[in-house]
C-alpha positions in Angstrom: 1.0 20.5 2.0 4.7 19.2 2.4 4.2 17.5 5.5 4.3 13.8 5.9 4.3 11.1 8.2 5.3 7.4 8.0 3.0 4.2 8.8 6.1 2.5 9.8 7.0 1.3 13.3 5.7 1.5 16.9 6.4 2.0 20.4 10.0 2.0 20.7 10.5 2.7 16.5 7.9 5.4 17.1 10.2 6.7 20.2 13.4 6.5 18.3 12.0 8.5 15.0 9.7 11.2 16.8 11.9 13.7 14.7 10.7 12.4 11.7 7.0 12.7 11.8 5.1 14.5 9.4 2.2 14.3 7.4 1.6 12.6 3.7 2.6 15.0 1.0 -0.9 15.4 -1.4 -2.3 17.9 -3.7 -6.0 16.9 -3.6 -8.4 19.1 -2.2 -9.5 15.9 -0.1 -6.2 15.8 1.7 -6.0 19.4 2.3 -9.9 19.6 4.3 -8.4 16.7 6.5 -5.3 18.2 7.2 -7.5 21.5 7.9 -9.7 19.0 10.6 -6.3 17.8 12.0 -4.9 21.5 12.6 -8.4 22.0 14.3 -8.4 19.0 16.7 -4.8 19.3 18.2 -6.2 22.3 21.1 -9.6 20.0 21.6 -10.0 17.2 23.8 -12.6 14.8 22.2 -12.7 11.3 20.5 -11.5 10.7 17.1 -13.2 8.0 14.8 -11.3 7.5 11.2 -13.0 5.6 9.0 -11.2 4.2 5.4 -10.1 1.4 3.6 -7.1 -0.8 4.5 -3.8 0.9 4.0 -5.6 4.5 3.4 -3.8 5.4 6.3 -5.4 5.7 9.4 -2.5 5.0 11.9 -0.8 7.7 10.2 -3.5 10.1 10.7 -3.6 8.9 14.2 -0.2 9.5 14.7 -0.4 13.2 13.5 -3.3 14.3 15.6 -1.0 12.7 18.5 2.4 14.7 16.8 0.0 18.4 16.7 -0.6 18.0 19.9 3.2 18.3 20.9 3.0 15.1 22.9 6.0 13.0 23.5 6.1 9.4 21.4 6.0 7.0 24.4 2.6 8.1 25.0 0.8 7.3 22.0 -0.3 4.2 23.3 -1.9 0.7 21.1 -3.8 -1.7 22.9 -3.4 -5.1 20.9 -6.7 -5.1 19.5 -5.9 -7.8 17.1 -5.8 -10.2 20.2 -9.3 -9.3 20.6 -9.0 -10.6 24.5 -10.6 -8.4 27.0 -7.6 -8.0 29.0 -5.9 -5.9 26.2 -7.2 -2.7 28.2 -5.4 -3.5 31.1 -2.0 -1.6 30.2 -4.1 1.6 29.9 -4.6 4.3 32.2 -7.3 4.9 34.4 -7.8 0.8 35.1 -9.4 -1.2 37.2 -10.5 1.1 40.3 -10.9 4.0 38.0 -7.9 6.1 38.8 -5.7 8.0 36.3 -2.0 8.4 36.5 -1.7 11.9 37.4 -1.2 14.7 35.1 0.3 12.8 32.0 -0.9 13.6 28.5 -1.2 11.2 25.4 -3.5 9.2 22.8 -4.7 5.8 23.4 -5.1 4.2 19.7 -7.7 1.4 18.9 -7.2 0.2 15.6 -10.0 -1.5 13.3 -12.1 -1.2 16.1 -15.0 -2.4 14.7 -13.5 -6.6 14.4 -13.6 -6.2 18.2 -15.9 -9.4 19.7 -19.0 -8.2 21.6 -16.7 -9.1 25.0 -14.2 -6.7 24.2 -16.8 -3.8 23.2 -18.2 -4.5 26.5 -15.2 -3.9 28.2 -14.3 -1.3 26.2 -17.5 0.9 27.1 -16.6 0.0 30.8 -13.1 1.2 30.3 -14.5 4.6 28.6 -17.1 5.0 31.3 -14.2 5.0 34.0 -12.4 7.6 32.6 -11.8 10.5 34.8 -13.9 13.5 33.9 -12.2 16.8 32.2 -11.7 19.3 34.8 -11.4 16.8 37.9 -8.2 16.2 39.6 -7.1 13.4 38.2 -7.5 14.3 34.6 -6.1 11.7 32.4 -5.0 14.1 29.3 -5.8 11.0 27.4 -7.4 11.4 23.8 -8.9 8.3 22.9 -8.6 7.7 18.4 -10.2 4.7 17.2 -10.0 3.7 13.4 -12.1 1.5 11.4 -12.4 0.6 7.5 -16.7 -0.8 8.4 -19.4 1.5 8.4 -19.9 1.6 12.6 -23.1 3.8 11.9 -25.0 1.1 10.3 -23.3 -1.7 12.2 -24.7 -0.4 14.8 -28.3 -0.2 13.4 -28.1 -3.7 12.3 -26.8 -4.8 16.2 -23.2 -5.7 15.2 -21.6 -2.8 17.0 -23.0 -1.9 20.1 -24.6 1.6 20.0 -23.1 3.1 23.1 -19.9 2.3 22.5 -20.1 4.1 18.9 -21.5 7.2 20.7 -18.0 7.1 23.1 -15.6 6.9 20.2 -17.3 8.9 17.6 -17.0 12.6 18.6 -15.3 13.3 15.6 -15.5 11.5 12.5 -13.0 11.5 9.8 -12.7 9.8 6.7 -10.0 9.0 4.4 -10.9 8.7 0.6 -8.8 5.6 -0.9 -5.9 6.7 -3.4 -7.6 5.8 -6.3 -10.2 8.6 -5.2 -7.5 11.3 -5.6 -5.1 10.4 -8.3 -3.5 13.7 -7.9 -1.9 12.9 -5.0 -0.2 9.4 -6.5 2.8 10.9 -8.5 4.1 13.3 -5.3 3.6 10.7 -3.0 5.3 8.0 -5.1 8.4 10.4 -5.5 8.5 11.0 -2.1 8.4 7.4 -1.1 11.1 6.8 -3.7 12.9 9.5 -2.3 13.3 8.2 0.6 13.8 4.7 0.2 16.5 5.4 -2.3 18.5 7.3 0.7 17.7 4.8 3.7 19.2 2.3 0.8 21.7 4.1 -0.3 21.1 3.8 -3.9 20.5 6.6 -6.7 16.9 7.5 -6.6 15.4 6.0 -10.1 13.8 8.1 -12.7 10.0 7.5 -13.2 10.0 7.0 -17.1 6.4 7.9 -19.3 5.4 3.9 -18.7 5.8 3.9 -14.7 4.0 7.5 -14.6 1.5 6.0 -16.9 1.0 3.1 -15.0 1.1 4.5 -11.1 -2.1 6.7 -12.6 -4.4 3.6 -14.1 -3.6 1.3 -11.3 -6.2 0.8 -8.8 -4.2 0.4 -6.1 -6.7 -1.9 -3.5 -3.7 -1.6 -0.9 -4.1 2.3 -1.0 -1.2 4.1 0.2 0.5 0.9 1.9 0.6 -0.4 -1.3 2.1 2.4 -3.2 4.6 2.8 -0.7 5.8 -1.2 -0.8 6.0 -0.2 -4.6 8.2 2.2 -4.1 10.1 0.3 -1.7 10.7 -2.2 -4.4 12.0 0.2 -6.7 14.4 1.7 -4.6 16.2 -1.7 -3.9 16.0 -2.9 -7.6 16.4 -0.1 -9.6 14.2 -1.1 -12.4 11.0 0.2 -13.1 9.2 -2.9 -14.7 11.0 -5.3 -12.4 9.6 -3.9 -9.4 5.7 -2.9 -10.6 5.4 -6.4 -13.1 3.8 -8.2 -10.8 1.2 -4.5 -9.8 0.8 -4.1 -14.2 -1.5 -7.3 -14.2 -3.9 -5.4 -12.6 -3.9 -2.7 -15.4 -6.5 -4.1 -18.5 -4.6 -3.5 -21.6 -1.0 -2.0 -19.9 2.2 -3.0 -21.3 6.0 -1.8 -20.4 6.6 0.1 -23.5 7.4 3.5 -23.6 8.5 6.0 -26.1 11.9 4.8 -26.2 10.8 1.5 -27.7 12.4 -0.2 -24.7 10.8 -3.7 -24.5 9.3 -5.4 -21.2 11.5 -8.2 -19.6 8.2 -10.6 -21.0 8.1 -9.2 -24.5 12.2 -9.7 -24.7 12.4 -13.0 -24.0 9.6 -14.0 -25.8 11.5 -12.0 -28.9 15.0 -14.0 -28.0 13.0 -17.1 -27.9 11.6 -16.7 -31.5 15.5 -15.3 -32.3 17.1 -18.8 -31.2 14.5 -20.6 -32.7 15.0 -19.2 -36.1 18.8 -19.6 -35.9 18.3 -23.4 -35.1 15.7 -24.2 -37.7 17.6 -22.3 -40.0 21.1 -24.3 -39.3 19.5 -27.5 -39.7 17.9 -27.0 -42.9 20.9 -25.3 -44.3 22.8 -28.8 -42.7 19.8 -30.8 -44.7 20.1 -28.9 -47.9 16.7 -27.5 -47.2 15.1 -30.9 -47.2 12.0 -29.9 -44.6 10.8 -33.8 -44.0 14.5 -34.4 -42.8 15.0 -31.2 -41.1 11.8 -32.2 -38.7 13.4 -35.7 -38.3 16.4 -33.9 -36.9 14.6 -31.6 -35.0 12.4 -34.4 -33.6 9.1 -32.3 -34.3 6.7 -33.6 -37.0 6.6 -32.3 -40.5 3.6 -30.3 -40.2 5.0 -28.8 -37.0 8.0 -27.2 -38.6 5.7 -26.0 -41.4 3.7 -23.5 -38.5 7.3 -23.1 -37.0 8.5 -21.9 -40.7 5.6 -19.6 -40.7 5.9 -18.2 -37.1 9.6 -17.4 -37.6 8.9 -15.9 -40.9 10.8 -18.4 -43.4 8.6 -18.7 -46.6 8.9 -21.1 -49.6 10.9 -18.9 -51.4 13.7 -18.7 -48.5 15.8 -21.7 -49.6 18.9 -21.1 -51.8 18.1 -22.1 -55.4 18.4 -25.6 -56.4 17.4 -27.1 -52.9 14.6 -29.5 -52.7 12.4 -29.0 -49.8 
């Protein structure tokens, strides 16, 4: 699957990048099944409900359905669902008196519909009920695509989501699996985003070492594709794998930035440099005091016991002092 679609941009941004809209590259069976379903939906005017975790690509999938109908980017309409106010539907077709806007075709995308208040849910039911029927003189041609991270079927059973609204928007339900459930897609996706942002930033594309590939496959990606995209963007910008991914690597138990070349992680290098600096300072003070540890401790402004611990820590033992010097 070679097509890929960006999460980025709405409104004018989407309009200006219409030629770039493609679907994510993927090799997992789950994503291949999803793409086949999207192809089948292209010619069918039926509501679609997209379910998936945050960052999994719900808006991307909605845009792909829109694209497959060869519709103008500006006809991808997105009410401000996050505002959660009933008037957010006023800008959409067939509002108010129930009359459509002629034979214009497009998509109405309702993001995270499960978060709508009761008042907004009721307004949405009324709005959908006023929509002109297929085949009428004022057929609107707008497909409704909704997305949610919630289990709306269970929410409807529990009375937290309107059952009539669930049936109005759930003509076909598409589920997007989280990235951790289709890890075979991770290297391909990361390379694709890395290539994209390296080109955008006019920087050479960083080569991925064994440690980076190991990390990408072991990390749990709670933010899904969005988090992976941001990690690739950061790497393309800074050009250093460890620096770009250090924060995320804390999420992989026991993971250390060390590959076959023996190159240490930044934190390990700092510790090594600190130990070496301590060794050089203590050795210089001991030499100046003819290896008298008590006088050296006084000059270093630490206790004698602390100096003995430091000597053991940095590998200076009793027999390290020159012959004849007093400890």
